[in-house]
All heavy atoms as TSV, in Angstrom:
chain	resi	resn	atom	element	x	y	z
A	1	MET	N	N	127.887	127.509	74.697
A	1	MET	CA	C	127.278	126.658	73.622
A	1	MET	C	C	125.897	126.072	74.169
A	1	MET	O	O	125.033	126.055	73.385
A	1	MET	CB	C	128.228	125.471	73.413
A	1	MET	CG	C	127.778	124.464	72.386
A	1	MET	SD	S	127.819	125.194	70.833
A	1	MET	CE	C	127.288	123.858	69.847
A	2	PHE	N	N	125.873	125.711	75.417
A	2	PHE	CA	C	124.589	125.249	75.948
A	2	PHE	C	C	123.462	126.281	75.959
A	2	PHE	O	O	122.358	125.989	75.766
A	2	PHE	CB	C	124.774	124.570	77.369
A	2	PHE	CG	C	123.546	124.045	77.978
A	2	PHE	CD1	C	122.977	122.949	77.595
A	2	PHE	CD2	C	122.872	124.786	79.052
A	2	PHE	CE1	C	121.813	122.373	78.012
A	2	PHE	CE2	C	121.757	124.223	79.516
A	2	PHE	CZ	C	121.253	123.050	79.126
A	3	LYS	N	N	123.981	127.565	76.256
A	3	LYS	CA	C	122.979	128.669	76.268
A	3	LYS	C	C	122.344	128.856	74.965
A	3	LYS	O	O	121.127	129.184	74.738
A	3	LYS	CB	C	123.642	129.829	76.819
A	3	LYS	CG	C	123.812	129.892	78.255
A	3	LYS	CD	C	124.418	131.272	78.788
A	3	LYS	CE	C	124.581	131.292	80.230
A	3	LYS	NZ	N	125.055	132.600	80.652
A	4	LYS	N	N	123.153	128.848	73.955
A	4	LYS	CA	C	122.708	129.030	72.500
A	4	LYS	C	C	121.710	127.890	72.119
A	4	LYS	O	O	120.596	128.187	71.569
A	4	LYS	CB	C	123.843	129.099	71.487
A	4	LYS	CG	C	124.615	130.350	71.584
A	4	LYS	CD	C	125.698	130.369	70.409
A	4	LYS	CE	C	126.529	131.599	70.487
A	4	LYS	NZ	N	127.514	131.594	69.454
A	5	PHE	N	N	122.096	126.704	72.532
A	5	PHE	CA	C	121.089	125.651	72.217
A	5	PHE	C	C	119.757	125.767	72.933
A	5	PHE	O	O	118.653	125.574	72.401
A	5	PHE	CB	C	121.790	124.284	72.640
A	5	PHE	CG	C	121.017	123.106	72.386
A	5	PHE	CD1	C	120.728	122.633	71.104
A	5	PHE	CD2	C	120.422	122.400	73.441
A	5	PHE	CE1	C	119.958	121.494	70.912
A	5	PHE	CE2	C	119.585	121.291	73.210
A	5	PHE	CZ	C	119.351	120.849	71.977
A	6	LEU	N	N	119.793	126.131	74.175
A	6	LEU	CA	C	118.609	126.279	74.998
A	6	LEU	C	C	117.788	127.495	74.402
A	6	LEU	O	O	116.604	127.416	74.378
A	6	LEU	CB	C	119.015	126.593	76.538
A	6	LEU	CG	C	117.817	126.757	77.430
A	6	LEU	CD1	C	117.090	125.372	77.587
A	6	LEU	CD2	C	118.357	127.104	78.813
A	7	ILE	N	N	118.437	128.587	74.109
A	7	ILE	CA	C	117.710	129.720	73.496
A	7	ILE	C	C	117.053	129.287	72.142
A	7	ILE	O	O	115.942	129.774	71.908
A	7	ILE	CB	C	118.635	130.901	73.305
A	7	ILE	CG1	C	119.136	131.470	74.666
A	7	ILE	CG2	C	118.039	131.965	72.399
A	7	ILE	CD1	C	120.182	132.521	74.619
A	8	THR	N	N	117.803	128.518	71.388
A	8	THR	CA	C	117.184	128.102	70.076
A	8	THR	C	C	115.984	127.247	70.352
A	8	THR	O	O	114.906	127.330	69.752
A	8	THR	CB	C	118.184	127.301	69.335
A	8	THR	OG1	O	119.353	128.184	69.114
A	8	THR	CG2	C	117.730	126.894	67.930
A	9	ILE	N	N	116.036	126.269	71.270
A	9	ILE	CA	C	114.874	125.471	71.638
A	9	ILE	C	C	113.677	126.297	72.150
A	9	ILE	O	O	112.593	126.015	71.693
A	9	ILE	CB	C	115.336	124.386	72.640
A	9	ILE	CG1	C	116.389	123.396	72.061
A	9	ILE	CG2	C	114.133	123.513	73.110
A	9	ILE	CD1	C	115.895	122.597	70.910
A	10	VAL	N	N	113.955	127.240	73.007
A	10	VAL	CA	C	112.931	128.112	73.560
A	10	VAL	C	C	112.287	128.946	72.458
A	10	VAL	O	O	111.097	129.050	72.385
A	10	VAL	CB	C	113.442	128.825	74.682
A	10	VAL	CG1	C	112.399	129.956	75.096
A	10	VAL	CG2	C	113.774	128.065	75.872
A	11	SER	N	N	113.157	129.464	71.589
A	11	SER	CA	C	112.627	130.269	70.401
A	11	SER	C	C	111.741	129.415	69.488
A	11	SER	O	O	110.645	129.803	68.975
A	11	SER	CB	C	113.704	130.814	69.615
A	11	SER	OG	O	114.511	131.654	70.482
A	12	ILE	N	N	112.105	128.151	69.231
A	12	ILE	CA	C	111.260	127.277	68.315
A	12	ILE	C	C	109.924	126.956	69.005
A	12	ILE	O	O	108.916	126.990	68.437
A	12	ILE	CB	C	112.126	126.024	68.000
A	12	ILE	CG1	C	113.338	126.447	67.044
A	12	ILE	CG2	C	111.215	125.011	67.272
A	12	ILE	CD1	C	114.281	125.272	66.690
A	13	ALA	N	N	110.107	126.719	70.320
A	13	ALA	CA	C	108.779	126.263	71.095
A	13	ALA	C	C	107.906	127.489	71.001
A	13	ALA	O	O	106.614	127.297	70.935
A	13	ALA	CB	C	109.269	125.862	72.443
A	14	ALA	N	N	108.474	128.647	71.252
A	14	ALA	CA	C	107.506	129.826	71.274
A	14	ALA	C	C	106.916	130.117	69.849
A	14	ALA	O	O	105.716	130.472	69.844
A	14	ALA	CB	C	108.318	131.073	71.620
A	15	SER	N	N	107.737	129.882	68.905
A	15	SER	CA	C	107.221	130.002	67.507
A	15	SER	C	C	106.045	129.025	67.225
A	15	SER	O	O	105.037	129.427	66.613
A	15	SER	CB	C	108.266	129.806	66.488
A	15	SER	OG	O	109.296	130.808	66.672
A	16	VAL	N	N	106.202	127.790	67.576
A	16	VAL	CA	C	105.214	126.742	67.412
A	16	VAL	C	C	104.022	127.069	68.166
A	16	VAL	O	O	102.872	127.026	67.699
A	16	VAL	CB	C	105.802	125.360	67.681
A	16	VAL	CG1	C	104.733	124.247	67.845
A	16	VAL	CG2	C	106.866	124.977	66.811
A	17	ALA	N	N	104.097	127.601	69.445
A	17	ALA	CA	C	102.979	127.979	70.213
A	17	ALA	C	C	102.250	129.141	69.559
A	17	ALA	O	O	100.955	129.130	69.586
A	17	ALA	CB	C	103.466	128.361	71.732
A	18	VAL	N	N	102.911	130.117	69.029
A	18	VAL	CA	C	102.253	131.194	68.410
A	18	VAL	C	C	101.469	130.716	67.094
A	18	VAL	O	O	100.355	131.050	66.865
A	18	VAL	CB	C	103.268	132.255	67.940
A	18	VAL	CG1	C	102.665	133.386	66.970
A	18	VAL	CG2	C	103.768	133.032	69.222
A	19	LEU	N	N	102.075	129.851	66.377
A	19	LEU	CA	C	101.446	129.229	65.173
A	19	LEU	C	C	100.225	128.500	65.537
A	19	LEU	O	O	99.078	128.570	64.937
A	19	LEU	CB	C	102.411	128.390	64.402
A	19	LEU	CG	C	103.532	129.041	63.600
A	19	LEU	CD1	C	104.468	128.035	63.085
A	19	LEU	CD2	C	102.920	130.002	62.532
A	20	ILE	N	N	100.255	127.612	66.608
A	20	ILE	CA	C	99.140	126.868	67.025
A	20	ILE	C	C	98.049	127.842	67.529
A	20	ILE	O	O	96.822	127.673	67.231
A	20	ILE	CB	C	99.562	125.891	68.107
A	20	ILE	CG1	C	100.375	124.821	67.471
A	20	ILE	CG2	C	98.262	125.267	68.806
A	20	ILE	CD1	C	100.988	123.862	68.422
A	21	ASP	N	N	98.363	128.809	68.357
A	21	ASP	CA	C	97.422	129.804	68.799
A	21	ASP	C	C	96.706	130.522	67.661
A	21	ASP	O	O	95.514	130.749	67.757
A	21	ASP	CB	C	98.060	130.729	69.846
A	21	ASP	CG	C	97.130	131.764	70.466
A	21	ASP	OD1	O	96.152	131.119	70.937
A	21	ASP	OD2	O	97.454	132.918	70.467
A	22	GLY	N	N	97.462	130.923	66.704
A	22	GLY	CA	C	96.956	131.631	65.511
A	22	GLY	C	C	95.915	130.754	64.792
A	22	GLY	O	O	94.877	131.180	64.384
A	23	TYR	N	N	96.286	129.474	64.639
A	23	TYR	CA	C	95.362	128.610	63.956
A	23	TYR	C	C	94.062	128.482	64.791
A	23	TYR	O	O	92.967	128.494	64.182
A	23	TYR	CB	C	96.054	127.153	63.803
A	23	TYR	CG	C	95.092	126.180	63.352
A	23	TYR	CD1	C	94.661	126.124	62.009
A	23	TYR	CD2	C	94.622	125.195	64.295
A	23	TYR	CE1	C	93.717	125.125	61.693
A	23	TYR	CE2	C	93.719	124.218	63.838
A	23	TYR	CZ	C	93.269	124.214	62.571
A	23	TYR	OH	O	92.334	123.206	62.222
A	24	LEU	N	N	94.249	128.289	66.035
A	24	LEU	CA	C	92.983	128.025	66.897
A	24	LEU	C	C	92.115	129.275	66.976
A	24	LEU	O	O	90.946	129.159	66.951
A	24	LEU	CB	C	93.531	127.603	68.324
A	24	LEU	CG	C	94.033	126.198	68.372
A	24	LEU	CD1	C	94.544	126.000	69.866
A	24	LEU	CD2	C	93.079	125.080	68.047
A	25	MET	N	N	92.761	130.441	66.897
A	25	MET	CA	C	92.074	131.662	67.036
A	25	MET	C	C	91.294	131.990	65.745
A	25	MET	O	O	90.085	132.358	65.804
A	25	MET	CB	C	93.000	132.880	67.374
A	25	MET	CG	C	92.323	134.168	67.515
A	25	MET	SD	S	93.411	135.490	67.807
A	25	MET	CE	C	94.213	135.026	69.329
A	26	PHE	N	N	91.859	131.770	64.628
A	26	PHE	CA	C	91.255	132.238	63.342
A	26	PHE	C	C	90.473	131.124	62.616
A	26	PHE	O	O	89.499	131.380	61.965
A	26	PHE	CB	C	92.229	132.887	62.483
A	26	PHE	CG	C	92.917	134.196	62.918
A	26	PHE	CD1	C	94.145	134.169	63.399
A	26	PHE	CD2	C	92.036	135.343	63.055
A	26	PHE	CE1	C	94.684	135.335	63.913
A	26	PHE	CE2	C	92.540	136.503	63.498
A	26	PHE	CZ	C	93.868	136.465	63.885
A	27	PHE	N	N	91.012	129.832	62.734
A	27	PHE	CA	C	90.335	128.829	61.953
A	27	PHE	C	C	89.363	127.930	62.779
A	27	PHE	O	O	88.313	127.642	62.372
A	27	PHE	CB	C	91.240	128.002	61.287
A	27	PHE	CG	C	92.101	128.703	60.272
A	27	PHE	CD1	C	93.487	129.078	60.438
A	27	PHE	CD2	C	91.522	129.184	59.087
A	27	PHE	CE1	C	94.183	129.776	59.554
A	27	PHE	CE2	C	92.278	129.915	58.155
A	27	PHE	CZ	C	93.622	130.243	58.344
A	28	LYS	N	N	89.835	127.566	63.948
A	28	LYS	CA	C	88.969	126.796	64.811
A	28	LYS	C	C	87.802	127.507	65.298
A	28	LYS	O	O	86.739	126.893	65.546
A	28	LYS	CB	C	89.871	126.282	65.952
A	28	LYS	CG	C	89.423	124.954	66.573
A	28	LYS	CD	C	89.558	123.851	65.651
A	28	LYS	CE	C	89.364	122.545	66.446
A	28	LYS	NZ	N	89.262	121.387	65.609
A	29	HIS	N	N	87.895	128.737	65.481
A	29	HIS	CA	C	86.691	129.582	66.007
A	29	HIS	C	C	85.625	129.564	65.030
A	29	HIS	O	O	84.508	129.504	65.365
A	29	HIS	CB	C	87.330	130.971	66.213
A	29	HIS	CG	C	86.234	131.946	66.803
A	29	HIS	ND1	N	85.663	131.776	68.096
A	29	HIS	CD2	C	85.587	133.010	66.267
A	29	HIS	CE1	C	84.838	132.689	68.197
A	29	HIS	NE2	N	84.731	133.451	67.278
A	30	ASP	N	N	85.869	129.734	63.740
A	30	ASP	CA	C	84.858	129.669	62.614
A	30	ASP	C	C	84.247	128.319	62.698
A	30	ASP	O	O	82.980	128.410	62.481
A	30	ASP	CB	C	85.523	129.908	61.268
A	30	ASP	CG	C	86.085	131.380	61.166
A	30	ASP	OD1	O	85.706	132.352	61.988
A	30	ASP	OD2	O	86.979	131.575	60.328
A	31	GLN	N	N	84.914	127.251	62.906
A	31	GLN	CA	C	84.274	125.970	62.826
A	31	GLN	C	C	83.413	125.825	63.924
A	31	GLN	O	O	82.225	125.226	63.896
A	31	GLN	CB	C	85.288	124.802	62.825
A	31	GLN	CG	C	86.124	124.805	61.543
A	31	GLN	CD	C	87.215	123.835	61.651
A	31	GLN	OE1	O	87.407	123.217	62.715
A	31	GLN	NE2	N	87.914	123.533	60.564
A	32	SER	N	N	83.769	126.349	65.230
A	32	SER	CA	C	82.899	126.188	66.379
A	32	SER	C	C	81.652	127.035	66.198
A	32	SER	O	O	80.571	126.626	66.635
A	32	SER	CB	C	83.632	126.597	67.634
A	32	SER	OG	O	83.984	127.930	67.541
A	33	GLN	N	N	81.621	128.190	65.564
A	33	GLN	CA	C	80.496	128.959	65.301
A	33	GLN	C	C	79.555	128.243	64.369
A	33	GLN	O	O	78.371	128.268	64.632
A	33	GLN	CB	C	80.846	130.338	64.789
A	33	GLN	CG	C	81.341	131.326	65.767
A	33	GLN	CD	C	81.613	132.652	65.131
A	33	GLN	OE1	O	81.802	132.781	63.853
A	33	GLN	NE2	N	81.864	133.711	65.964
A	34	GLU	N	N	80.074	127.646	63.359
A	34	GLU	CA	C	79.320	126.860	62.367
A	34	GLU	C	C	78.606	125.755	63.105
A	34	GLU	O	O	77.417	125.372	62.861
A	34	GLU	CB	C	80.144	126.353	61.187
A	34	GLU	CG	C	80.606	127.516	60.301
A	34	GLU	CD	C	81.673	126.872	59.219
A	34	GLU	OE1	O	81.803	125.711	59.222
A	34	GLU	OE2	O	82.161	127.863	58.543
A	35	THR	N	N	79.330	125.008	63.966
A	35	THR	CA	C	78.750	123.942	64.719
A	35	THR	C	C	77.666	124.365	65.569
A	35	THR	O	O	76.641	123.769	65.771
A	35	THR	CB	C	79.892	123.220	65.508
A	35	THR	OG1	O	80.900	122.765	64.666
A	35	THR	CG2	C	79.348	122.056	66.311
A	36	ALA	N	N	77.920	125.489	66.315
A	36	ALA	CA	C	76.890	126.026	67.129
A	36	ALA	C	C	75.620	126.423	66.406
A	36	ALA	O	O	74.475	126.161	66.844
A	36	ALA	CB	C	77.328	127.205	67.937
A	37	GLN	N	N	75.741	127.013	65.206
A	37	GLN	CA	C	74.599	127.488	64.421
A	37	GLN	C	C	73.845	126.257	63.841
A	37	GLN	O	O	72.556	126.244	63.854
A	37	GLN	CB	C	75.123	128.235	63.183
A	37	GLN	CG	C	75.555	129.654	63.591
A	37	GLN	CD	C	76.162	130.416	62.467
A	37	GLN	OE1	O	76.417	129.836	61.380
A	37	GLN	NE2	N	76.385	131.629	62.614
A	38	SER	N	N	74.633	125.123	63.505
A	38	SER	CA	C	73.869	123.984	63.006
A	38	SER	C	C	73.166	123.275	64.067
A	38	SER	O	O	72.060	122.703	63.936
A	38	SER	CB	C	74.858	122.978	62.324
A	38	SER	OG	O	75.790	122.510	63.276
A	39	GLN	N	N	73.773	123.280	65.392
A	39	GLN	CA	C	73.059	122.612	66.487
A	39	GLN	C	C	71.825	123.467	66.791
A	39	GLN	O	O	70.766	122.958	67.170
A	39	GLN	CB	C	74.069	122.563	67.753
A	39	GLN	CG	C	75.066	121.558	67.596
A	39	GLN	CD	C	76.111	121.583	68.763
A	39	GLN	OE1	O	76.121	122.443	69.454
A	39	GLN	NE2	N	76.881	120.604	68.819
A	40	ALA	N	N	71.919	124.777	66.819
A	40	ALA	CA	C	70.771	125.609	67.002
A	40	ALA	C	C	69.525	125.404	66.022
A	40	ALA	O	O	68.450	125.239	66.347
A	40	ALA	CB	C	71.111	127.059	67.118
A	41	THR	N	N	69.974	125.156	64.835
A	41	THR	CA	C	68.987	124.934	63.759
A	41	THR	C	C	68.447	123.573	63.876
A	41	THR	O	O	67.182	123.471	63.866
A	41	THR	CB	C	69.826	124.974	62.317
A	41	THR	OG1	O	70.328	126.238	62.191
A	41	THR	CG2	C	68.734	124.720	61.163
A	42	ALA	N	N	69.228	122.543	64.283
A	42	ALA	CA	C	68.627	121.267	64.557
A	42	ALA	C	C	67.733	121.353	65.764
A	42	ALA	O	O	66.675	120.652	65.751
A	42	ALA	CB	C	69.797	120.271	64.762
A	43	ALA	N	N	68.056	122.059	66.780
A	43	ALA	CA	C	67.204	122.081	67.925
A	43	ALA	C	C	65.936	122.763	67.665
A	43	ALA	O	O	64.899	122.327	67.995
A	43	ALA	CB	C	67.956	122.886	69.081
A	44	SER	N	N	65.919	123.888	66.809
A	44	SER	CA	C	64.653	124.489	66.413
A	44	SER	C	C	63.844	123.632	65.489
A	44	SER	O	O	62.600	123.554	65.498
A	44	SER	CB	C	64.902	125.807	65.725
A	44	SER	OG	O	65.611	125.607	64.517
A	45	ASP	N	N	64.470	122.781	64.615
A	45	ASP	CA	C	63.820	121.890	63.764
A	45	ASP	C	C	63.077	120.831	64.575
A	45	ASP	O	O	61.848	120.447	64.334
A	45	ASP	CB	C	64.669	121.142	62.731
A	45	ASP	CG	C	65.077	122.167	61.703
A	45	ASP	OD1	O	64.500	123.260	61.555
A	45	ASP	OD2	O	66.109	121.767	60.969
A	46	THR	N	N	63.712	120.362	65.647
A	46	THR	CA	C	63.130	119.324	66.561
A	46	THR	C	C	61.976	119.912	67.294
A	46	THR	O	O	60.910	119.254	67.426
A	46	THR	CB	C	64.270	118.833	67.502
A	46	THR	OG1	O	65.366	118.327	66.839
A	46	THR	CG2	C	63.699	117.689	68.393
A	47	GLU	N	N	62.131	121.084	67.764
A	47	GLU	CA	C	60.993	121.830	68.527
A	47	GLU	C	C	59.824	121.985	67.594
A	47	GLU	O	O	58.674	121.738	68.022
A	47	GLU	CB	C	61.401	123.105	69.058
A	47	GLU	CG	C	62.434	123.021	70.172
A	47	GLU	CD	C	62.918	124.342	70.632
A	47	GLU	OE1	O	62.492	125.431	70.158
A	47	GLU	OE2	O	63.796	124.443	71.519
A	48	SER	N	N	60.059	122.383	66.286
A	48	SER	CA	C	58.819	122.605	65.394
A	48	SER	C	C	58.212	121.278	65.128
A	48	SER	O	O	57.009	121.149	64.927
A	48	SER	CB	C	59.305	123.351	64.180
A	48	SER	OG	O	60.154	122.496	63.402
A	49	GLU	N	N	59.016	120.265	64.942
A	49	GLU	CA	C	58.394	118.834	64.615
A	49	GLU	C	C	57.584	118.355	65.867
A	49	GLU	O	O	56.511	117.870	65.712
A	49	GLU	CB	C	59.509	117.832	64.401
A	49	GLU	CG	C	60.210	118.077	63.043
A	49	GLU	CD	C	61.306	116.972	62.771
A	49	GLU	OE1	O	61.525	116.225	63.631
A	49	GLU	OE2	O	61.981	117.198	61.801
A	50	SER	N	N	58.071	118.579	67.087
A	50	SER	CA	C	57.356	118.158	68.241
A	50	SER	C	C	56.022	118.999	68.487
A	50	SER	O	O	55.001	118.416	68.824
A	50	SER	CB	C	58.222	118.218	69.505
A	50	SER	OG	O	58.560	119.520	69.780
A	51	SER	N	N	56.031	120.216	68.075
A	51	SER	CA	C	54.815	121.145	68.240
A	51	SER	C	C	53.835	120.706	67.243
A	51	SER	O	O	52.744	120.732	67.511
A	51	SER	CB	C	55.196	122.519	68.232
A	51	SER	OG	O	55.629	122.893	66.922
A	52	THR	N	N	54.263	120.291	66.020
A	52	THR	CA	C	53.445	119.913	64.958
A	52	THR	C	C	52.800	118.662	65.384
A	52	THR	O	O	51.535	118.451	65.100
A	52	THR	CB	C	54.184	119.721	63.507
A	52	THR	OG1	O	54.920	120.941	63.268
A	52	THR	CG2	C	53.277	119.333	62.465
A	53	THR	N	N	53.498	117.663	65.887
A	53	THR	CA	C	53.034	116.377	66.318
A	53	THR	C	C	52.064	116.568	67.476
A	53	THR	O	O	50.963	115.933	67.476
A	53	THR	CB	C	54.153	115.414	66.835
A	53	THR	OG1	O	55.095	115.378	65.851
A	53	THR	CG2	C	53.559	114.148	67.188
A	54	THR	N	N	52.260	117.459	68.414
A	54	THR	CA	C	51.353	117.728	69.539
A	54	THR	C	C	50.079	118.363	68.959
A	54	THR	O	O	48.994	117.997	69.435
A	54	THR	CB	C	52.035	118.733	70.525
A	54	THR	OG1	O	53.230	118.090	70.933
A	54	THR	CG2	C	51.068	118.971	71.690
A	55	SER	N	N	50.184	119.281	68.082
A	55	SER	CA	C	48.948	120.020	67.645
A	55	SER	C	C	48.168	119.134	66.779
A	55	SER	O	O	46.875	119.074	66.871
A	55	SER	CB	C	49.368	121.239	66.823
A	55	SER	OG	O	50.050	120.909	65.626
A	56	SER	N	N	48.726	118.121	65.980
A	56	SER	CA	C	47.951	117.240	65.242
A	56	SER	C	C	47.296	116.202	66.056
A	56	SER	O	O	46.138	115.754	65.740
A	56	SER	CB	C	48.776	116.650	64.078
A	56	SER	OG	O	49.873	115.908	64.643
A	57	SER	N	N	47.991	115.788	67.149
A	57	SER	CA	C	47.292	114.721	68.066
A	57	SER	C	C	46.263	115.449	68.753
A	57	SER	O	O	45.160	114.887	69.129
A	57	SER	CB	C	48.389	114.159	68.976
A	57	SER	OG	O	48.889	115.128	69.803
A	58	THR	N	N	46.425	116.676	69.133
A	58	THR	CA	C	45.230	117.452	69.865
A	58	THR	C	C	44.088	117.616	68.965
A	58	THR	O	O	42.977	117.436	69.409
A	58	THR	CB	C	45.930	118.822	70.341
A	58	THR	OG1	O	47.036	118.580	71.091
A	58	THR	CG2	C	44.655	119.490	71.096
A	59	SER	N	N	44.314	117.924	67.726
A	59	SER	CA	C	43.127	118.247	66.789
A	59	SER	C	C	42.468	116.847	66.393
A	59	SER	O	O	41.306	116.925	66.264
A	59	SER	CB	C	43.598	118.916	65.554
A	59	SER	OG	O	44.566	118.150	64.879
A	60	SER	N	N	43.198	115.800	66.393
A	60	SER	CA	C	42.490	114.463	66.061
A	60	SER	C	C	41.708	113.969	67.240
A	60	SER	O	O	40.637	113.294	67.056
A	60	SER	CB	C	43.562	113.472	65.690
A	60	SER	OG	O	44.382	113.231	66.812
A	61	SER	N	N	42.038	114.363	68.448
A	61	SER	CA	C	41.233	113.956	69.569
A	61	SER	C	C	39.976	114.810	69.823
A	61	SER	O	O	39.022	114.399	70.452
A	61	SER	CB	C	42.085	113.936	70.865
A	61	SER	OG	O	42.497	115.280	71.133
A	62	ASN	N	N	40.009	115.996	69.140
A	62	ASN	CA	C	38.805	116.958	69.253
A	62	ASN	C	C	37.757	116.395	68.351
A	62	ASN	O	O	37.136	116.187	67.728
A	62	ASN	CB	C	39.116	118.365	69.024
A	62	ASN	CG	C	39.999	118.963	70.168
A	62	ASN	OD1	O	39.882	118.419	71.358
A	62	ASN	ND2	N	40.770	119.865	69.868
């Protein structure tokens, strides 16, 4: 009786682990890529703004 109970608990735990892994692999991965892309876009926007500011301050001093 105890062995059946233990096997059932281990099977349920393994099933839950597989479901969580599948979720993280297929859904969480897409979100992390979107976050990385938006961070890269924000970084490039910040760089372009700083270069614009630098060039306009350089041209005004000339």
